N, C-alpha and C positions, 0 to 999 in steps of 0.2 A: 421576420427580419430578413432583408435581402441586401446582398452586396454584389458588386460587379468586379470582384477581385480575381485572383488566379484560379479559384475553384479547387476541387479535389477529384482525384480519380476514385473508382469504386472501392479500392482497397483502403485508401485513407478515409473515405467517408464512413466505412464500417467501423473504423477504429477511433474516430475523432472524439467519442465520448468517454474513452478509457482514461482513467486517472493517469497522469504523468506522460500521456502520449503527446508528442509535439513534433513538428517538422522544423522547428526553429533552433535546434541544437541547444547550446548553453544559454541562449537568450530567452528561451521560453520554458516555463515550468510545466506546461501541459495540464494545468489545473482549472482553467477558466470554464471550459465547457463541461468538465466533469462535475464541478461544483454546482453549475446550473442544473445538470442532470440529477444530482442528488437532491436538490431543492424540489424539483418537479416530482421525483419519486415520493418524497414526504407528503406532497399534496395530491398524491394519486394521479398525477398528470403524465403527459407524454411529451417527448421531443421528437420531431420529425425533421430529418436533415436531407435535403436534396442538393446535389452539387454536380457540376460538370467542369472539367478542366478548361480554363480559358473563358468560362462563361459566368463564374461567380457561384454563390451559395445562397440557398434559401433555408431558413430555420423557422419552424412553426412550433409554438408552444400551445398545447391543448390541455385545459383544465376541466375537470368534471363539473357540471352544473348542479347536479343533485347528488346527495350522499348515497352511497351504495358500495358494491364490491368494486375495487379498483380493476381497471382493465389490464390485461396482460401487456407488459412492456414490449415494444417491438424490438428493443435492443438487448441482446444477451451479451453481457460483458465477459463471460467465460469463467472457468474455474469451479463451476458448481458441482462437477463430478468428483472433486477431491473431497473426501470425507475428513473432517477435522473434529477432534473433541473440543469441549469448552476449555479455554485456556485463560490464564492471566498473563497478559503480554505488556511489556514495557517498550514503547516506541521512543526513540531518541533522535531528534533532528533540530538543528538550530533555525530552520525555516518554519515559522508558525503555520503557513499554509500547507506545507507538506505533512506536518504533524497532524493537522486536522483531517486531511484527506485519508491518511493512513489509518487513523483511529476510526473514521467513519466506515472505511472498507472492512476493517476487521470486526467492528461492532455489528455490521449488517450480517456477518456470518456467525453471530452469537458469542463473540469473544468479549472478555472483560479487559478493557484497555486503559492504561495510564500513559501519559506522554510527558516528556521532559525535553528542555531546550538545550541542554549541555551535558557533557560527560560527568561533570561534578554533581549536577542535580540528579542524574541517573544513578550514580553510585550511592548517593544519600537515600534515594528512594528504595534501592535494592537492600541496603542495610536496614532501613526502617521496616520494610516488609518482612525481611528475614527475622528480625527481632520480635515481630508480632505474630510469627508463625504463618504468615501469608506470603511466602516467597513467590516470585514470578516464575512461570513455566518457560518463558521465552523472552529474549531481548532482540529487538530489531533496531539497529543503529546505522546512522549515516556515517560514511567514511570521513568526509571533509568537514570538520567542525573546528572552530577556534579553541585555543587553550588545551583541550584534550580531544584528539581526533578519535575516530571509531576504532582504530587499531589499538590505541592505548587503553581505551575503555574496555575493549574485549579482553585484553591481557589482564586487566585488573579484575574483571568479572571472573575469568577462569582461575585466577589466583585465589579468590575467596570462595568461589562456588563453581568448582569444575564441572558439575553436572548440569549447569544452566546453559541451554543452547543459545548461540548468538548468530544472528543473520546480519551480515554486513552489506549495506547498500553503497555501491561505489558510484559516485556522481559523475557528471560531465567532466571530462579531462582527467579523471582518476581511473584509468583503465587497469583492471586487475583480472588475471586469469583465474578461472574456477579452481584450478589445481593448486592455487596459493593458499587455500583454506587452512591447511595444517600449519603452514609457516606463520599465518596471521593469528593463530589461536582462535579461529572462528569455525563454525560448523557449516556455513554456506556463504558464498559470495554471490550477490545478485546485483546485476548492473541496473543503474537508473537509465531510463524510467522503466520500472517493472510493470508488467501486465498483472491484472488481477489473478489470472490463471497461474502465471509464473510465481507470484507471491504465495498463493495457496500451496502450490507444489513444493516450494522451498520450505514452507512451514512443515508440511507433511514429511519431507525428507529428513529434517533434523529431530523429529519426534520418535519415541519408541514405537514399535508396531502396535496397531490397534488390537485390543482383545475382542472377542465375539460380541460383547455388550456395547461396543462403540467407544470405550475409553482406551487410554494407553496402557500397554501391558507393564 
């Protein structure tokens, strides 16, 4: 695929496949290329991106012809050096595309993920899981949601389950300082769009220290 648009510099080219990365501000979700990248990975294929500012962009999709070992991907999305235990994570966002990409990112690192589209649905899932003895280890929630925003959801989670870590994703136009975490009753504030490395580091930050066997202490 070739276009003759504005193109990208090398820094943008290296990041263009990251989930949520966009140069369009609030008008772009940053999910298009990352969804394509995920699809290619599942088919053991590759995406090659060539671009030059002012000259446009060329994207090549390469699929394997014969079955065999998948080739090493040329694009390292980062965060692989952060060691995480296996967790049950609840992702909450009113945007289905964002929920799907978050779940895929976390599942690729071995996490068990459930997703909900509203604060009310998330609370119901938390209560149900707790009643079954399968509570969630972590909640990742968007800030800007209708009816019940992420701040109110976090407050209710902490009220009923103080030990459950909450990561709050602040979206476009909802700028929060990281030192507001204690005021918001959350364990970490992460700005949208997060990088994979940033998301993994935030998860590691809110968890107890790892024991030598690789689990949480």
